[in-house]
N, C-alpha and C positions, 0 to 999 in steps of 0.2 A: 177529782179535780175538775173544775170548770174550764171551758175553752178560754175564757177570759183570763183565768188564773194561769193557765198554761202559757198563753201568749205573753203575759206579764213576766213570767219566769224565763222567757227567752226561747221557748219552744216554737218551732216553725212548721213542723209536720204533724198532722193530726189524723188519728184513726178513732172514729167514734163507735162505741158499742151501745146499741139501743135494744130494749126488749121488743118494742113494736117498730115496724118499718115507718119511716117518715112519709112514705107514700106507697101506693100500690097501683095496680092498673085501674082501680075503681074509685080511689080516694086519695086526696093530698092534704097533708098538714103543712100548709104553706109557711107557717111560722118556723117550724123545724127546718124546712128546706132553705129558707132565707138565712138562718143562722149557720147552717152547714156551708153555704156559699160564702157568707161573710168571712168566715174563718178559713176558707179555702181548704176544707177537710178533704183528704185524699181518698179515704175509704169509710164506708159505714157498714158495720156488721150488725145484723139484726136476726131475730128469731120470731117466736110466737106463732107464726103462720102454721096452721095444722094441715095435714095432708089433703083433706077434702077441700081446702081453699088454696091449694098450691098454684092454681092458675093465675092468682092475683099478684104473685111475687114479681118483683122487678130485680133482676140480677144484671150486672154489667155496668158500664160507664154511662152515666146520664149527666150532661152539663159538666163534665170534667171530674165527677165524683164516682168512684166505684162502689156499687151496692152489692153486698154479699149476704144472702140468706143462709143462716146456719140452723134453721129449725130441724131438730133431730128426726122428726118423722118425714121430713122432705128429703134430707140428705142420707136417710137410712143409717144414721149413727156413724157415718164415715167422716173422718176428719176433713176439714176444708182448709186449704192453704190460704192464709191471709197475707203473709209477707213473702 
């Protein structure tokens, strides 16, 4: 379901799951970040970052959106609380 479809259906709270992070400490995909802000997304859950690149992960709240890296080799296959 797209964010637009969810909003049209009356949903107001959004958690987005992405394969790649919308930004890291070394790069930003501004288009994704703009969409996340536009829809007032509360949390973004992402993976893909491999252990040797763990230093580029952004976790925590940035501009009112909580970013959570769930890449298995970074979290050592331990579950991460999302809600």
